[in-house]
C-alpha positions in Angstrom: 4.3 14.8 22.1 6.3 12.6 24.5 3.1 11.0 25.9 1.8 10.3 22.4 5.1 8.7 21.3 5.0 6.5 24.4 1.4 5.5 23.8 2.0 4.7 20.1 5.2 2.9 21.1 3.3 0.7 23.4 0.8 0.0 20.7 3.4 -1.2 18.2 5.0 -3.4 20.9 1.7 -5.1 21.4 0.9 -5.3 17.7 3.8 -4.6 15.3 1.4 -4.8 12.4 -0.4 -1.6 13.5 0.7 0.6 10.7 -1.3 3.6 11.8 0.6 3.8 15.1 3.9 3.5 13.3 2.8 6.3 10.9 1.9 8.6 13.8 5.3 8.0 15.5 7.1 8.9 12.2 5.0 12.0 11.8 5.6 13.1 15.4 9.3 12.7 15.2 9.3 14.6 11.9 7.1 17.4 13.4 9.7 17.7 16.2 12.4 18.1 13.6 14.1 14.8 14.5 14.5 13.3 11.0 17.0 10.7 12.3 14.4 9.3 14.8 11.7 9.5 12.1 13.9 7.4 9.7 14.8 5.0 12.5 11.1 4.5 13.2 10.3 4.1 9.5 12.9 1.4 9.3 11.5 -0.4 12.3 8.0 -0.1 10.8 9.1 -1.5 7.5 10.9 -4.4 9.2 7.6 -5.3 10.8 5.5 -4.5 7.7 7.7 -5.1 4.7 4.8 -5.0 2.2 3.3 -1.6 3.2 3.8 0.8 0.4 2.7 3.8 2.5 5.6 3.3 4.9 8.1 3.2 2.0 6.6 6.4 0.7 7.0 8.1 4.1 10.6 6.9 4.3 11.3 8.3 0.9 9.8 11.7 1.8 12.1 11.8 4.9 15.1 10.8 2.9 14.7 13.9 0.7 15.8 16.2 3.6 
């Protein structure tokens, strides 16, 4: 999981508009039980992609916990 997070992290550094990589990072943090990191990542993703509805929905799902 750490290697995947690092790889996806590199991808979004190179291209912050890569929503699929942001989504995978959010899902990995969530799967690891780290809701705080998942929310932080969702916020960063939304800052880079403010018009992406899917990211807002993911953040809303995380906020329910």
